[in-house]
Structure formats: structure tokens, C-alpha cells
N, C-alpha and C positions, 0 to 999 in steps of 0.2 A: 937824284935819289928818289924823289917822289914819283917821277915818271916810271922809273924802274919798278918800284913797288906796285904801282897801279898795273903795269904790264904783267908782272908775276901773278897778281891776284886775278887779272882777267883771264890768263891762261888756265889757272886753277878752276875758274868758273866754267870755262868751256868744257873741261874734262868732267866736272861734276854734273853739268847739265845734260850730258849725253846719257846718263844713267838714271836721271830723276826728273820729275816734272819741274823742279826748281832747285837751285843750289842754295846751300845754307853754310855760312861761315860764322865764326864767333869773334867778338871784340870785347873790350871792357876789362881786361886783365883780371884783377881779383874778384870782380863782379861781372862775370861773363854775360853777354847778351847775344842772342842770335840775330844775324842779318840775313834776310831772305831775298833772293833774286828771282825775277821771272825766268822761265825756261828759255825764252828767246833773248836773253841778255846779250847786248852788243856793247863792247867796251867804249866805243867812241860816241855812243848815244847818251844824251842827258836825260836822267830819270827823275820823276818826283820821289820824295822820301816821306814815308809814313811811319810815325812812332806810335806803337800800340801799348796802352797802359791798362793792365788788368785791374779788377776790383779787389776789395778786401777779402782775404782768404782764398783768392783764386790764383791763377797762374797765367803766364804768357800763352802757353799752348791752349789752355781752355778758352782764352779770349779769342785767339785766332780761329778756333773751331766755332765758337758762338757767333762770331761775325762773318763766318764763311770767308775769311780773308784770303785764304789760298786760292779760292775760286775767283775772287775779284782781282787778285794779283795777276792771275793768268789772263784775265780778260782785259785789264787796263794797263798792265806793265808798269809797276812801280817797285822800288826797293823798300823793304820794311825793316824796322828794328823792333825786336820783341824782347824786352828786358824783364827782369824779375825784381820785385820789391824785397825788402828785408823782412825778417820774421819778428813778430812781437813776442811778448812773454808766453802767449798761448800757442806759438808756433805758426801763426797765420801771416802770410805774406801781405805787405801793405806798402803804401807810399807815405812819406812824411810830408803832409800838405800844410803843416802849421806855419803860419807867419805871425810875427817875425821869426826867423830861424833861431832856435835856441842853441846856445853854446854847447858843444859836445854832442848834439843830436845828429842823426843821419841826415846829410844834406842831399836828398834825392834830386833836388833841382839841379845842383851842380853836376851830379852824376849823370843825369839824363842829358843835360846840355853837352857834357863831355862825349857821350856816345854819338850825338848828332855831329859834333865837330870831327870826331874820328872818322865817321863814315864819309862826311863831305871831303875830308882830306885824302881819303883812299880811293874813292870812286867818283864817277861823273854824275854829280847831283845838280839838279836845277834848283838853285838857291831861292828862286821865287815860288817854288812849289814844295815846301817842307811843311808837313802837317802833323798834328797830334790827334789821336782818337783814343779817348779814355772812357772806361765804364765805371760807374759808381765812384769808389775811392780814386780810380784812375781818371775819372771826369773832374774831380776836385783838383787832381794833380795837373791836369791839362790847363785849368785856369791859372794855377800857380805859375806854370811855365810861361804862359802868355804874359803874365805880369812881371816875371823875373827877367825876361829877355826883351830886346828891342830890335825888331826886324829879322829875328831868326826864323820865326814861324809865319807862314802866310795865313794859316787858319787852324782852328781847333774844333773838334767835335766832342761834346760832353754828353754822354749817354747816362742818364740817371745820376749825374753828378751835380755839383753846385758851386757857385762862386762865393768866396768868403765875403762877409758883410762889411768888413773894414776896408773899403775900396781905396783908402789913402795909402795902403801898403802896395798898391799896384803901380809900378814904376815905368812901365813901357810907354813910349811916346808914339810909336809907329802904329797906325791903324792895322787891325787884324780881323779877318773874318771869323765869325763865331756861329756855331750851330748847336743849340741845346735840344736834345731829344729826351722827352720825359713822359712817363705814364701818369695818368691822372689818379690812379689808385696805388701808387708806389707806397709800400708799407715801410720801407727802410729809409729812403730819402724822400719825404713827402713833396708832392708837387708844389704845395704851399708850405713854406718853411715853418717848422714848429720850434726853431731855436733862434737865438739872437746872433749866433756865430756865422750863419750862412744865409744866403738869399734863396728865395723860391725860384722855380724854373723861369717864370716870366721875368722876375726882377734880375736874374742872372743875365739873361739875354738883353734886357733893357739897359743894363749897366754898360754893356759894350756898344750898344746902339748910341748911347749918349757920348761915350768916349770917341766913337767914330764919326760923330756929327750927323747921324742918320736922320731921316725924316720920319714923320708919324707912321706907325706900322699899318700894314694892310692885313686883315684877317680873312683867310680862306677856309671855310668849314669843309671838313671831310674831303680834303684835297689829295690825300695819299693813302695807299694801302701798304702799311708797313708790318702789321702784326699777323702772324699765323694763328696764334692763340694768346689770350691775355696772360698766361703763365706757362712755364714749361711743366707738363704733366709729370708727376712722380718726384719732382724736385722739392725737397722739404727743407725749410729754414730751421737750422738747429744751432743755437749758440753763435749766430752770425755766419754760419757756413752752409753751403748747399751740397746736397748729395745727388748723384745722377740717378735717373729713373732705372728701375730694375728690369723692366720688360717692355713689350710693345704697348702702344697706346693708340687711341682713336683720335684722328685729327678732323675737326669740323671747321673747315675754312670755307666761308661763303664768298670769298673774294671781294668783300665789301671794303670801301674806304672808311677807315676809322680815325684817321689822323688829321687834325686841323693844322694849318700853317699860319704862323704869324711872322710876317716878313717886313723888315725895315729896309727902306730903299734910299737911294741918293747918298750913300755913305762915302766917307773920305777915301781917296786913293782906290776907288772901285771896289771896296770891300763890301761884304754882305753880312747881315746878322739875321738869324732866324730862330724860331722856336717851333719844333714839331711836337704838338700836344697829342699824345697817343691816348685816346679816350678808352678807359677801361683797362689799361695796361698796368701790371704790377711792376715790381722792381726788376724782375728778370723775365720779361715776356718772351715768347717764342717768335723770333723774327726770321726763322729759317725759310729759305726759298723766296724771300721778298726783296733781296738785293739791298738791304738796309745800308751796308757800307758803300756800295756803289752809288746809291742815291745821295748819301752824305758827302762823299768826295766830289761828286758832280756839282753839288751845291757850292762847295768851297772853291773848286776850280773854275766855276762859272764866274767867279769874282775877279779873275785875273785875265 
């Protein structure tokens, strides 16, 4: 039955891919999520899987656009899941990252794990290359998924997110690669934590380096060029939400390397842990044209 279902889905993908750059299907029943396939999808090939998690007040489509994920998917051929969080009292989509899980609250961890399981059951996924990429609130959720599962994910990327401070709630035993990407002038989730509930950027990465048994980190100053501009022009923070720019704007990119790398080595099971410290970057800098996602996935996949 499973083989028959996979065959039907594969035929559907062939039809869809003839008229689009990539095929999109939906899973998740009462909470649908889109599954996107590369245009050159081949049923008998094993693909990496990437789960994208949007930030608070954002959406899956906005996240895909912000990370230029469609371009990267065409270049490196992976299957992706793009889900949506639930809405809070003010109507803003978000992920429930709170641990321990409160009775009666939305269990986004179970929901997202279910999506991954469904995709792995229906399509040919390389179980050793399943990743999470989360932005802000989605970055917090990426850490929770890493802690709630054991051996499901090979690596996570947290962009402007953070690890919760009570690390005793982290249950996973299997080493996992972690990349934290964070702006030094982040006004929403500060680079150095201002609350007792979550760790700062360095401490978030360091926690996983310790869990993975890594060696002392090496710091490489101005190692990467990730940022086009320190913020997206025209985007205004209003009550926790962002609005898109209304018109054209001038980009002043000198192509200089602004990002420091802090890399932990000799980690268990060949994993890697890193912090990319983006000097001068705000909570939502402009990374367009810099292949941020491609560089991040290359970092994670270099660990296997």
C-alpha cells in the first residue's frame, strides 16, 4: 500500500513539475502544510528534508521569500516542509515553544514531528539529512524540536532565535549539529540575553557544543559576507509585526565581510556547532543575494 501511494504521488509530481519550477503538495489534515519539491524531482532518488519555521507574526511564504529558499531548493535539490503556526489572541501566527508543555496548550512540537513523519512515510527522504531552519520564534522552536526528539534531525539552524535556559528539559541523547546566526544589534531577541528564560546567542551554541562533547571553539573574525544591509529598508516594527517596504530603495553593499565565525570542533558523531555573529545586524537584516540558506545548509551537511 505504501509503495502504491508513493507511486501515485510520484506520478502527480511529474505532471505538476512540467508546468512549474517546483511542485507543491499539502499534508497535515486539519493543519495543512505545504511540501515543496525540486523541479528535477526523481522518485527513486533520496532527498534531504528541510523544515522551515517562520517567526512571530510572519508566515511560511514570507519565510521562504526572506531566505530565498526556492532559489536554494532549485540549486541543491531538497524537499521542504513549510507549515504555519497557530494564531494568538491578536491574530498573529506563532509557535508554542514553552517547556514543559502545558496541559491543553497547542503542542506544536508533536504537530511538526508528525509532519516530518508523514513526509518520510510518503516520499524518499534521506533520514540522515533532515534539518530545521527557524527564524526568531521559529528559531526558538527549532531548539525545542532538537530537544524533544532523539535522532530525528541531523541539524538545526536558529536565525535570531534562542535556546531556553532550563537545559534540564532537553531530553535528546543523540548529537545534533547546531548553527546559531544572530545580529549583534538585534533589538527583539538581543545577542546577549536580557531575560532569565532564554540564553544568549553564544550560550545557545555553547550549550550544544557541551552536549556534543566538542572541543574549545576557534574564532574567525570577519569570515563571511552574509548581510546586504543591517536591516530591511522600509520595514517598520509595529506592535511586534513588520510591514513591507512601500517603494524602491537604495542598496549600499560594499561586499565586505561583516560576520565572525565561532566554530566548535571535534564534536561527537561528526557533528558541528557554530555561531555566526553578524556584526551590526538587527533582528531582520537584509540577507538577499548572499545565499544565507545555502551557506547554512552547507555548514550542517558538512558534518555528515
